[in-house]
C-alpha distance (Angstrom), angle and dihedral (degrees) to the residues before:
residue distance angle dihedral
M1 . . .
P2 3.84 . .
A3 3.82 92.0 .
A4 3.85 88.1 68.1
G5 3.77 92.6 54.5
T6 3.78 142.5 -81.3
G7 3.84 109.8 -35.9
A8 3.84 94.5 4.5
L9 3.77 113.7 152.3
A10 3.85 133.3 -162.7
V11 3.80 129.5 -175.3
A12 3.82 122.2 -120.1
V13 3.80 107.6 -119.0
Y14 3.83 100.7 -137.0
A15 3.78 142.1 7.1
D16 3.81 125.2 -162.2
A17 3.80 128.5 -138.6
L18 3.80 91.4 -75.4
G19 3.78 93.7 49.1
E20 3.80 95.1 -107.5
T21 3.80 115.1 144.1
V22 3.76 117.0 -109.4
A23 3.86 127.3 -164.3
A24 3.78 121.7 -124.0
N25 3.81 111.2 -104.1
E26 3.80 105.9 156.5
S27 3.78 96.4 113.3
G28 3.79 99.0 29.7
Y29 3.79 117.0 -61.5
E30 3.84 106.8 -31.7
G31 3.78 106.7 167.5
V32 3.78 149.4 -103.5
A33 3.79 101.3 -80.6
C34 3.79 137.4 15.7
I35 3.76 146.4 -164.8
D36 3.77 91.2 -120.9
D37 3.83 90.1 68.7
A38 3.83 98.8 30.9
A39 3.85 92.8 53.3
R40 3.77 92.8 45.1
L41 3.77 92.1 51.6
L42 3.85 89.4 46.0
D43 3.83 88.5 55.0
V44 3.85 92.3 50.3
L45 3.75 93.6 45.5
C46 3.77 91.8 54.6
S47 3.85 87.3 56.9
V48 3.85 91.1 46.9
W49 3.82 89.9 49.9
A50 3.80 91.1 52.7
S51 3.83 89.0 59.1
T52 3.78 101.4 35.5
H53 3.85 113.6 20.2
L54 3.79 88.2 -151.0
P55 3.81 109.9 170.9
W56 3.83 94.2 -134.9
V57 3.78 90.5 54.0
R58 3.82 89.0 57.8
R59 3.79 91.6 47.1
W60 3.75 92.3 51.6
A61 3.83 92.2 46.5
D62 3.79 91.5 50.2
G63 3.83 90.9 46.9
L64 3.77 92.2 50.7
L65 3.79 90.8 47.4
G66 3.81 89.4 56.3
F67 3.82 91.0 54.2
V68 3.80 93.8 45.3
L69 3.79 93.2 49.9
W70 3.77 91.8 47.6
M71 3.80 90.9 55.8
Q72 3.84 93.3 57.0
E73 3.79 113.6 105.6
P74 3.86 120.9 -133.2
D75 3.79 90.3 -103.4
G76 3.82 91.2 59.6
R77 3.82 98.5 -103.9
W78 3.86 123.3 118.7
L79 3.75 132.1 -124.6
N80 3.74 114.8 -145.7
F81 3.85 114.5 -152.8
V82 3.78 138.2 46.8
K83 3.80 111.8 -154.6
D84 3.78 95.2 -144.7
W85 3.77 145.2 -1.8
D86 3.75 90.9 -89.9
G87 3.78 86.0 70.4
T88 3.82 103.3 -110.6
K89 3.78 103.7 169.9
N90 3.80 119.0 -131.5
R91 3.79 101.3 -136.0
H92 3.79 100.9 166.6
G93 3.83 109.5 35.9
I94 3.79 115.0 115.8
T95 3.83 89.4 -123.9
S96 3.79 92.4 46.7
V97 3.79 111.4 36.8
A98 3.81 116.6 113.1
G99 3.81 117.5 -101.0
A100 3.78 147.2 104.1
N101 3.77 94.4 -46.5
F102 3.81 145.5 118.1
W103 3.81 96.4 -78.6
H104 3.78 93.1 51.6
A105 3.78 90.5 50.9
R106 3.77 94.6 44.2
A107 3.78 92.0 48.6
L108 3.79 89.1 54.5
L109 3.78 90.9 48.3
G110 3.81 94.0 51.1
V111 3.76 96.0 42.7
S112 3.79 93.4 47.1
H113 3.79 91.4 49.1
H114 3.77 90.5 52.0
Q115 3.81 90.1 49.1
V116 3.79 94.7 53.0
T117 3.81 91.9 42.1
F118 3.80 100.8 46.3
G119 3.87 104.5 12.0
D120 3.81 92.6 -128.9
D121 3.78 108.5 176.6
R122 3.80 91.5 -150.4
A123 3.78 88.6 75.0
D124 3.76 98.7 55.2
E125 3.79 99.7 78.4
A126 3.78 93.5 39.4
I127 3.76 90.2 54.1
R128 3.79 93.2 48.8
R129 3.78 94.6 49.9
G130 3.78 92.4 44.1
L131 3.79 94.0 48.0
D132 3.82 90.1 52.7
H133 3.83 87.6 67.7
A134 3.83 93.7 43.4
L135 3.79 89.6 52.7
T136 3.78 96.6 49.3
D137 3.81 108.1 27.3
P138 3.81 123.3 79.4
A139 3.80 116.0 -116.5
P140 3.83 135.1 179.6
P141 3.81 118.0 -108.5
D142 3.82 95.5 -100.5
V143 3.79 89.9 57.4
R144 3.79 94.9 37.3
V145 3.80 93.0 59.0
L146 3.83 88.1 64.1
H147 3.79 89.9 53.0
M148 3.77 86.9 51.1
L149 3.83 91.6 53.4
V150 3.81 88.9 53.4
A151 3.84 93.4 47.2
G152 3.80 94.4 42.1
R153 3.75 94.0 50.1
S154 3.79 89.5 47.6
I155 3.79 90.4 51.6
A156 3.81 95.9 45.5
V157 3.83 98.7 40.2
A158 3.78 107.1 22.6
N159 3.85 99.1 32.3
R160 3.84 93.0 -120.9
E161 3.78 94.9 164.2
D162 3.78 89.4 161.8
L163 3.83 86.6 74.5
R164 3.82 94.6 53.8
P165 3.90 95.5 89.0
A166 3.82 91.3 53.3
F167 3.80 91.5 44.3
A168 3.83 91.4 52.3
R169 3.79 91.5 46.0
W170 3.77 91.7 51.7
A171 3.80 92.5 47.0
H172 3.80 91.7 54.4
G173 3.79 89.6 46.3
L174 3.81 90.8 54.4
A175 3.80 90.9 48.7
D176 3.79 92.7 51.4
C177 3.77 95.8 49.7
R178 3.75 102.7 79.8
S179 3.80 142.0 111.7
G180 3.79 107.1 -129.3
D181 3.80 104.1 -44.0
V182 3.83 95.9 -23.7
L183 3.75 118.9 99.3
A184 3.79 111.1 -131.5
N185 3.79 131.1 -134.9
S186 3.83 91.1 -138.9
A187 3.76 139.9 0.7
Y188 3.77 90.3 -110.3
E189 3.80 98.3 50.2
T190 3.77 119.4 125.8
G191 3.78 124.3 -163.3
E192 3.82 127.2 4.2
P193 3.82 113.2 -16.3
H194 3.77 117.7 -111.2
L195 3.80 112.7 -108.9
W196 3.77 100.0 -135.9
A197 3.82 111.1 98.3
H198 3.83 87.5 3.3
I199 3.83 102.8 131.5
Q200 3.80 98.7 133.3
E201 3.86 93.0 118.5
G202 3.81 91.8 53.7
V203 3.82 94.7 45.5
L204 3.79 92.8 47.5
A205 3.82 91.0 49.2
W206 3.80 88.5 53.1
A207 3.78 92.3 43.6
S208 3.80 90.8 53.1
T209 3.78 89.2 62.0
L210 3.79 95.8 43.1
L211 3.79 91.8 47.7
D212 3.80 96.0 34.1
E213 3.81 91.2 -126.8
P214 3.80 111.7 138.6
A215 3.81 91.9 -175.4
L216 3.82 89.1 71.1
L217 3.81 89.3 56.6
D218 3.79 90.4 51.4
V219 3.84 89.6 54.7
A220 3.82 90.7 48.6
V221 3.81 93.8 49.1
R222 3.78 94.4 49.4
S223 3.79 91.8 49.7
A224 3.81 92.7 47.2
E225 3.79 90.5 50.9
A226 3.79 91.8 52.5
L227 3.84 100.0 40.6
I228 3.81 114.5 15.3
V229 3.83 103.2 35.9
P230 3.80 94.8 56.8
A231 3.80 92.4 47.6
V232 3.79 92.0 52.2
A233 3.82 94.5 42.2
G234 3.76 89.3 54.5
G235 3.82 93.6 50.1
F236 3.86 88.7 -114.9
D237 3.77 88.0 -68.5
R238 3.84 96.6 -177.5
E239 3.77 134.8 128.4
G240 3.83 88.5 -100.3
T241 3.78 132.9 10.7
S242 3.81 127.8 176.8
P243 3.83 129.3 -160.0
Y244 3.83 85.9 -112.6
D245 3.83 90.2 59.9
V246 3.77 90.5 52.8
S247 3.81 97.8 40.9
S248 3.79 90.4 51.3
C249 3.79 90.2 56.3
I250 3.76 91.4 46.5
Y251 3.80 91.1 52.7
S252 3.78 91.8 55.4
L253 3.79 94.3 44.2
D254 3.76 91.2 52.4
R255 3.83 92.3 50.6
L256 3.80 90.8 47.1
F257 3.80 89.7 53.6
E258 3.79 90.8 49.2
A259 3.78 92.0 49.6
T260 3.82 96.7 45.0
S261 3.87 107.2 22.0
D262 3.82 85.4 -139.5
P263 3.81 106.4 148.7
R264 3.77 90.3 -149.5
W265 3.78 89.1 76.7
S266 3.78 93.2 49.9
G267 3.75 89.8 49.0
L268 3.76 90.9 52.7
A269 3.81 89.9 48.9
A270 3.79 89.4 53.6
D271 3.81 90.0 51.8
A272 3.77 91.1 50.4
R273 3.83 91.7 49.8
A274 3.71 88.5 52.4
W275 3.86 88.4 66.6
F276 3.81 86.7 78.9
D277 3.82 90.1 55.7
G278 3.79 98.7 47.4
R279 3.79 108.7 -72.1
N280 3.79 89.0 124.5
P281 3.86 140.5 94.2
A282 3.80 91.1 -85.9
A283 3.83 91.8 52.2
Q284 3.78 86.4 -141.1
P285 3.85 134.3 108.1
V286 3.78 114.8 -92.1
M287 3.84 88.8 -163.9
D288 3.76 118.7 56.7
P289 3.85 102.9 -125.2
V290 3.83 91.1 -148.2
T291 3.75 104.6 44.9
G292 3.84 98.6 22.1
R293 3.81 89.2 -130.4
V294 3.80 110.3 154.4
A295 3.80 121.6 -150.7
D296 3.78 121.5 -131.0
G297 3.82 90.9 -109.3
I298 3.80 144.5 -84.3
D299 3.78 122.5 -61.0
G300 3.80 123.5 179.2
G301 3.81 90.6 -9.5
R302 3.81 94.4 -54.0
V303 3.77 129.6 110.8
S304 3.83 112.6 -123.5
A305 3.83 116.6 -112.9
N306 3.81 90.0 -144.5
A307 3.80 129.1 82.6
G308 3.73 123.3 -158.7
A309 3.75 131.3 -169.2
E310 3.81 92.6 -110.2
A311 3.77 93.0 54.1
N312 3.80 93.2 50.9
I313 3.83 96.0 42.6
V314 3.80 96.3 48.6
A315 3.80 89.8 45.6
A316 3.80 90.6 52.8
E317 3.80 88.5 50.4
A318 3.80 93.2 48.6
L319 3.82 92.7 45.1
L320 3.74 94.3 36.5
Q321 3.80 98.7 144.1
R322 3.80 89.4 51.0
A323 3.78 88.7 48.7
V324 3.80 91.6 49.5
D325 3.80 92.5 49.5
Q326 3.82 89.6 50.2
A327 3.80 93.2 46.6
R328 3.81 91.6 54.3
S329 3.80 91.2 56.4
M330 3.82 101.1 43.1
P331 3.78 134.8 76.7
E332 3.80 120.3 -117.8
P333 3.79 108.1 -63.2
A334 3.75 115.0 -117.3
L335 3.78 118.9 -107.1
G336 3.80 117.5 -136.1
R337 3.80 144.0 169.5
């Protein structure tokens, strides 16, 4: 993405069965690449770097940071999409306009992870301006959990104790927003919450340790028992399941294991990870074991022929140790357009 600066990188949103890139067009024309994906990949690459210190991982992370910072507006909010590879910013699309939304929160998460990993001064001002909005603007629980990850990491790694009151306030807000035992994605949600982006149980489990509040862990456990455990036990046997559904459950199960040391949670996480290898309604791998290519999901018992950035990034996050082992043994992947 040369328009964003020398070495800046963006991630193509979709690829079809032949591997050709496809623009996003679900809500009117959106664009060819977005902050949602770039920031998520940046976050994952920081974790891969911590385990491998591979030079190409650092180059990719720096390139993605350049793109993410370039997409931040002067007021501190982030746009999401570029319409083309020349870097035309989509300022008005409903999935791109700046606001208190997923892409703002994910941009903060990726940039803050790069800052604590590499100490890049370019990130400092972007984080400050972005956090100002997170601290003052309302947000639904499935977005707020991402703000909590930013604040919690800053408290734990960078000693940002000034963020602890907001972190605690957000944690209690998550715990209070539920239907029965099940944590909700928003206050206006009806029916069972969707699983994609639903990581409230995991974040609350982590927060219970950081805040030393066991009651938050109790809320997380009850919700996981009611929502996540049945989904995993049934092999995610639903009309449609995406890698993001599964990876969100894996995230929460991993955090519950860390908070409780109960091997039941790690066993459930292993069962959920097996969805990518064929423990699913299609009885087929969702991730190609040779290329690592991850399909967009399973619909009506069939594995999708397409593979989007989101599917591959969240799978890499969920299967991080596998991704790290693969990264150590491979040459630098080729960049393409």
